[in-house]
N, C-alpha and C positions, 0 to 999 in steps of 0.2 A: 466184622469189626471187633477188635480186641476189647477186653474188659477195661483195660487201662485207658483207652480212648473214651469209652462210655463214661467212666469215672471222671476224667478230665473235662468232658463236655458238660456233665452235670454240675461239677464244681463251678465251671464258668457261668452256667445259667443261674445257679443259686447265688453266686457271688454278686452278679449283675442285679438280681431281684432284691437281695438283701441290702444292697448299697443305694439302690435307686427308687425303690418303692417308699412312699410316705408312711407314716405311722397309721393313718386312716386306711390306706390301701392294704397294708399288712393285716390289720384287723378284719377287713372285708374277706381277704383270703382265708383267714382262720375260721371265720363264720361259715363260709362255703364249704370248707373241708368238714366241718362239724355236721352241716346239713347232709353232706354226701354220705357220712357214716350211718345216717338213719336208715335209708333203704338197704344199705349193705348189712347192718346189724339185724334188721327185720328179716331179710332173706336168710341169713345164717340161723336165726331162731327158728324160722319155719322148716329149715332144713333138718334141724336137730329134733324138732317135734315129731313124734311118731304118727300123730293123728293128722298131720297135714302133708301136703305134697306141693312144694313150691314150683310154680310154672310162670312163665312169662305173662300168661294171660291173668293169673291170679295177681301178680305184681302190678299189672296195669289196673286191674279192678280196685287195688288198695291205694292207688295214687292220691285219691282225696284225703284218705286217712293220713298218709305219709306227709302230704302238704300241710295239713292241720297241725300235725305233730312238729313239722319243721318250723312253722311260724311260732307256735307257742314255745317250742324248745329254745328257738333263737331269742325270744323275749326274755325267757328265764336265764339264758346264758348271759345276756347283758346285765340282768338283775344281779347275778352272781359275779360280775366283772371278769368272766373267764377270758373273753377276747383281749382284755387289757393286761393279762398276765404275760410278761416278756418270756420268750422261749428260754432265755438264759437263766430265768428265775423260776421255771416250771419244775417244782419238785413236790414235796408232801402236800403242801397246802393247795397247790393246783389240782393235784389228783383228788383230794377231798371234794373240792368244788365240782370237778367233773363227775365224781360219783354221785353227788346231790343232783346234778342235772340228769344223770342216767336214770336215777330212781324217779325223778319227776316225769321224765319222758315215758317211762314204763307205765306209771300211774295214769298219765294223760292219754296214752294209747289205750289202756284197758277201759277208760271211762268212754272215750270217743268210739270205741269198738262197737257200741250198741247203736250209734247213730249212722254207721255206714254199713254198707253191704259189699261183699259178703262178710259175715262175721267169722272171726278166727278164735280158737281157744285161748282163754285168759292166761294160761301158763306160758304162752308164747312171749308175752310182754315181760314176764320175769327173766326169761332167757335173753330177750332183746336188751333189757337194761344192763345185763352183765356183759354182753357182747359190745354194747355202745361204749361202756366204760373202758373196756380193753382197747377197742379200736381208737377212741379219742385220746387216751393217754398215750398209746403206743406211737401214734403218728407224731404227737408233739415231742415226746422224748426222743424218738428216732431222728426227727428232723433237727432237734437241738444238738444232738451228738454229731450229726453229719456236719452241721454248720460250724460247730466248734472245731472239729477235727480236720475238716478239709477245706474250710472257707476262711474263718477268722483267725485260726492258729496255724494255718498251712505254711510250713517253712519257718515259723517263728520260734526263736530260742526261748523256752520258759525256764524260769528259775525253779530249781527242784528243791523242795523244802521238807525236812524231816522234823516232826513235831514231838517235843519231849513233853509227854503228859496227855493221856488219852481220857481225861476227865471231861467235865462240862465245857470248860473254856477251850480245851483242844478240839472237841467236836464242833463247837460254834465256830472256831477258826476255820476248820475244814470246810463247813458249809458256806462261809463267807468267800473262801479262796476259790471254790469251785465256779464262781461267776467271774473270776479274774482271768484274763487272756494271757497274762505274763507270768503267773505263778502256778506251780503244779504241787500240790501236797502228795507226797510219795508214801509215807508210812508214819506210824506212831512208834514212840519209845515210852515205856512206862515202868516204874518200879514195882507196881503191883503184879505179883506172880499170877493171880487169878485172870488177869486181862491178857497176859502174854499168849501168843499163838491163836487169839481170837481176832475176829474182824470187828472194828468199831467204826461206824460212819463210813463204811466201805473201804477202809484201809486196814492192813495187817498191823498188829501190835507186837513189837519185839522187846527183848530185854535189853537194859542199858549196856550189858557186856557185848552186844552185837553192833554198837554204834560205829566203831572203827571200820568193821567190815561193811556195814550199810553205806557209809560215806563213800567208800571206794567202789562197791559193787553197783550202787544205784546213782552214782555221780551226784551226790548231794552238794548243792551250793550253800545252803544256809540251814541252820538249826534254830528252831524257835521254842523258847521255854514257855509253855503254856501251863504253868503251875503257880498261879498267884497266891495260893494258900501257904506256900512255903516261905520261910523266912528269907530276908534278903541276903543274909550270910550264906545260907544253904544254896540259894539261887546263884550267888557269886562264885561259890566253890564249883558248882556244876558248869557254869560258864567258863571258868578258868580251864577246867579239864577238857572241855570241848574245843576251846581256842587252840590248845596245844596239838589237837588233831589236824589243825590247819583249816578249820571250817569257821565261817562267820557265825557269830551267835547273837540273837536278839531275845529279849524278854518281853512278855506280854502281860498287861494287867487283865483282870477279869473283865468281861464285857459289862457286867452289872456295875462294876466300879467306874467305868467310863462315864455312866450317866448317873451314878449314885453319889453317896457322900464320902466314899473312900478317898485316901490320899493318893492322888495320881503321881505325886513326887516320889512315891516309893517304888521306883523302877531302876533297873540297871541301865543307866544312860551314860554315854561318854561325856567327858568334860571338854569343852571347846579349847583348842590349842591357843586361840586368841586370849581366852581367859587365863590360861596357865602362864602364857608369856607376858601378859599385861600390855600387849601392843598388837597391831596387826601384823600378819605374817609378811615377810619381805620378799618372797619369790617374784611377786608382780612388779616390785620396785627395782629388782636387780636386772641389769640389761643382759642380752645374750652374749655368749662368748664364742660362737662357732668359728668366727674368722681366725681366732688365735690358735685353734687346735685342728682345723680342717686340713686333711692330708698329712698330718704329722704322725710320727711314730712315738708313742707315749708309754711310759713305764710307770706303773702304780705300785708302790711298795705298801705292804699291808692291805692288799687288794681285797681280801675276804672280810676285813673289819667293817665296822659301821660306816665310818667316813669313806674308807677305800672303796667299798662296794657302791655307794651312792655316787662317788666320782666316776666310776665305770659306767653306771647307768646314764648319767648326764652327758658323759662324753660321746655316747652313741649318736645323740642328736647333732654333734659337731662333725660327724663323718671323718674321723681320723684314718690315717692309712692303716695303722695297726694298734692294738692294745696289748701290752705285755703285763700280765697279772703276776706279781711277785709276792709270795707269802710262804711263811714257814708252817702254817697249819694246813695239813692235807685236807681235812673236811671243809674248812673255809674256802680253800682254793677250788675244791671240787664244785661247791655250791656256786660260787660266783662265776666260774667258767661256764657251767651249765646254763645259768640264767642268762648271761651275756650272749651266749650262742643261740639261745632261743629267741631273744630280743632282736638280735641282729645277725641273721644267718650269713649275710654277705661280708661281715667284718672279720678281718684276720685277728684272731685272739690267741695269744701264746701264754700258757701257764707255766710258771717257773716256781718249783718247790724248793725254796732255799731261804737261808737266814741272811739278814742284812749285814751280819757280822762276818760273812763269808766273802773276803775281798776278792778272791780269784774268780768266784762265780759272778759276782757283781760286774767286774771289769769285762768278763767274757760275754755277759748277756748284753751290756751296753754296746760293746763293739759288734757283736753278731747281728743285732737287730737295728744298728745304726740309730740309736735313740735320739729324738729331738728334745723331749721334755720329760723330766722326772717329777712326779708328785709323791713326795716322801710322807706317807701317812702312817707307816709302820712305827709302833711305839708300845711299850707297856705303860698303861695309864691309870690302872686301879690304885688308888692312893694307899690304902692299907696293905695291899700286897707288895707293892714296891717298897714300902716302909720296912716291911719284914724281910724282904729280899733285895737289899740295896745293891749288892754286887751284880745280880742279874739285871736289875733295872738300869744301872749306870752303863753296864756293858751294851745293852741293847739300845737305849735311848741316846747315849753320847758317842760311844765308840762306833755303833752301827751307823749313826748319822754321819760321822767323820768319814768312814769307809765309803758310804754311798756318795757323799758330796765330793770327795777326792776322785773317785772313779768317774763321776759325771763330768768334772773339770777336765780330767786327763783324756776323756773320750770326746771332748768337744761338744758336749750336750749344750743345747741353746739356752734352756731354762731349767732351774732346779728350785722347786717350791716346797718348803718345810711346813708341815702342819704342826703348830705349836698350841699351847694352852694358856689360859688366864692364870693357871697356877705357877707359870714361870715368872710372874711379876712378884718381886720381893718374896721368894719362896720360903716356906717354913717346914717343908717336908722333902724327902729324897726325890719324889716324882716330879715335883715342881722345879727343884734344883737341877735335875737331870735335863728337863726341857729348856731351862734357861742356859745351861751350858751347851746344849745342842744349838740354841740360837746363836750363842757367841761363836761357836765353831763355824757356822755358816756365815755369820757377819764377817769374820776374819777372812774367810775364802773369797768373800765378795769384794774385799779391798785388793785382792791380788789375782783376780781372774780377769783375763782379757776377753774371753769368748763366751763364758757361761755367766748369765745373770741369775744370782741367788736372791731369793726372797723368802719371807716367813709370813705366815698367817696365824694370828692369835685370836681365839675365840673361847667362849665360856662353855658351859655344860650343853650337851647336845641331847635334845629330847628323844628318847626311844633307843639311844645307843646302848651297847652292852655295858652293864654297870651303871647306867644312868638311874637317877632316883625314881623316875617315872615307873619303869617296869618293876622296881623293887616295891614301890607303894602298891601298885596293882596286885602284885603277888600277895603281899601282906593283907590287903583288903579282901582279896579272894579267899584267904584262909580265915577270915573273920576277925583279923587284927591280933595284937595291937600294931599300929603303924609307928615305927621307931624314927626318932628324930634326934640328932646329936645335941642340938641347942635350940631353945625357943626363939632365938633372935637371929639365927643363921640366915643369910641371903646368898643367892647365886644368880649369875647372868645365865639365861637360857636362849637357845636358838633351836630350830628344826634341823634335821640332817640335811634336808635339801637346801636350806639357806647356807649351812656351813660348807657344803660341797660347792654350791655356786660362788661363794666367797673365795674359796681356794682357786677356782678356775679363773675368776676375775683378777686375783692377785697376780697370777702368772702373766695376764695380758697387760697389766699396769707396771710390772716390775722394771726398775731401772738398775738395781743392784744394791744388795744390802738392806732392802726395805723391810720394815715390820708393819704389816697391815692389820688393822682392827676394825670391827664392824660396830657402827653406832647401834647398840642393842637395847637402847632405852634404859629404864630403871632395873636395878636387880630385883628379883622376885624373892619375897619372904617364903622360906620353905615350909613354915608352919601353916601359912595361908594356903599354900599349894596342897599340902596334906589334907587340910580341912575341905578344900574344893573337891578333891578327888574322892574323899569319903562320901561327902554329901551327893556328888555327881553320880556315885554308884548306888544311890538309894539308901544310904545308912545315915545314922545320926552320930555325932561325936559325943563320947563319954568324957565329961570333965566335971569340974567342981559345980558349974552352973547346971549341968544336965547329967546327974549321976545315973540315970536309967538309959543313957545312950548305948549304942551298939558296939562302937569301936573306939578304943582309946588311942590318943597320941602319947606315946611313951618317950620321954626325954632320957637318952642314954649317956650323954656327955660327949664333948668334942674328942675325936680320935686323935692319936699322936700325929702331930704336924699339920692338923686341919685348921684352916682359918675360919673366923666367924664370917668375915666378908672377903669375897675375892675382888681383885682389881684387874683392869685390862692394860693399864699404862704404868710405866716406871717413871717417866717424865711427863709432866703436863703439856709439853710442847707438841703440837700436832700440825701436820701439813695436810692439805687437801689432795684428792685424786680425781680422776675424771667423773667419779660418782659421788654424790653428796653423803651417801650412807657409809662410804669406806674411807677411812682416814689412814694416813701414814705417820707412824710414831717416830720421834727423833730421840734415839736412845744411845747411850755410850756402849762401847764394846772394848775388848782387850786387844792388845797389840799382837803381832805375830809371835813374838818371843814369849809373851805371857801365856798365850794359848798353847804353844809348844810345851812350856813347863807344866802347865796345868794338865795336859794330856799325857805327858810322860809320867807325872806322879800318879795320875789315875790309872794308867795301865799297869804300873808297878803294883798298886793296891789291889787291882782286880786279879792279876796274876798270882798274887800271894793270898787271895781271898780274905784280905785285911779290911773288914768292913769299917772299922774305926778310921783307918788311914783314908778310905775312900771318902767318908763323910767329911773328914778334915780337908780334903782337896776341895770338894764343892763349897764347903763353908768359907774357905779362904779366897777362892777365885770368883765365886759368884757374888759374895758380898763386897769384894774388893772392886768389882766392875764399876767404872764411872757411870754417872747418871746422865751426863751431857754428852751429846754425840760429837765424836772427833770427825775432822775432815779426812778423806782418804789419804791426803798427803801427810797429815799428822800421824796417822796410824802407821804409815810406811816408815816415817822417821823414827818413831819410838819403837 
């Protein structure tokens, strides 16, 4: 019989016993095993003593003594509550109690030795006590390790944890986690050079410089900061550095603080998205869209961006025929292609490294892959950068949209959805004006397209997207502040990336042609309130006039060029309903075909000559001139 079969049989037997025996029955088994250790330890002691020769006959003569020791030892064992100690918790204190029982049994044996015959030398009981201690502790520890390794945790994936801080809190954490079936402490990391290369609580201690290697080599899932004595700013900076390594980070208060008078609020804790948004998240309220994209050939421009990548992830569940990833950033395209192939190995994924301003490539790709739906998420969106680089922003956001939209119409694409922004509403900056002019381009095409349905989706700031205020505040808080705010009264609409992506997909299924969809996003969020929530949620206090001893200051820097105090989602108050109550269709005016042609001609001339002032004059003239009330398709065609 092979060793593997024996181990499997033992595992099956122990699993059956561990899961079927009652607590009383388990205690009885433990007591019987302890009683069995008495004659074994006594035999070993006699064997080691030079003046005695252990024989079966001698052991039989000693049975009355062994029986008396067993009875008294069992009573003493229950007095010390040794049978009540769970195997999973049998460590230092359990061994100490077993040692007390062993000493008591040795003394009891020596005392009773004079009452029974034959008498044996007194030093035998000293050896017996040591053997009994070793035997009783060994079977408990051995059985505990066997049950944990082969029964309770057999085949179970355990979270591997690296503990930053090998002090008292870290050691207490390791002791607590060793009784957990789902978590495995792997190693310590500590800044103290005297601890590095040592073993603490049974785990090796490494230097912080080795963290990256440890995370990779030991497959670390989570890092726990067990250094409550450090300031919150220092903990936040360490946590920020660890998160950049792609590992989840948690902070732990001291165990004494958990039951003492310390402030438990002083911890690195995440702020709820519901608190930041001022409303419940909408994913559960938005319906599924699988029917609109199932079996379709879909192209996503800006596929490696925040919105584009989330669109790709959500489209996987719709089971499209293929997804074409279109992006001009090599790194972004590589990352999203790799992720989508891992998430959906059976899905056809085509990466296209190209600019939306490349007309020939756009037309070739749309024709080659017979695209049904274009989700146009590619855009330059960082307000200050576009303000400083107006020509590049207008070329990409306006001309690029015109090229992609024309190519989609000529290729007979079924649907074209433009991802727009709340900054397109009465814009005061180049980025917002470029997005509004892109909307006007798409609205114009919608009036003249027989086969392609064009629509636009307009929403506010997206939490967690590149350039969003949330990661900026997190970085500033991680550095210990200050948190910069452009104005004390500034407000913004916010939504999550998943909400934004779902809205884009829904808009495509609702589109009739020329629609501008907006989401009922609730009330705008005061950015100063958001900054305060994030500071306090990270375990810090705000330093201001009322609290001059606070940790992090909110610094007002002044509105940036072209930045609004309050953003809007609508140009005209007139709204129409859609099949979903949270999604509305705006009624907004647009330019005629001739007006759009003139605007694009003037804009192209300004871009070709790199005349920034002329380009700004174009958007100022045509965006501001755009009517606020919606024309009918017939009126637009006549004018």
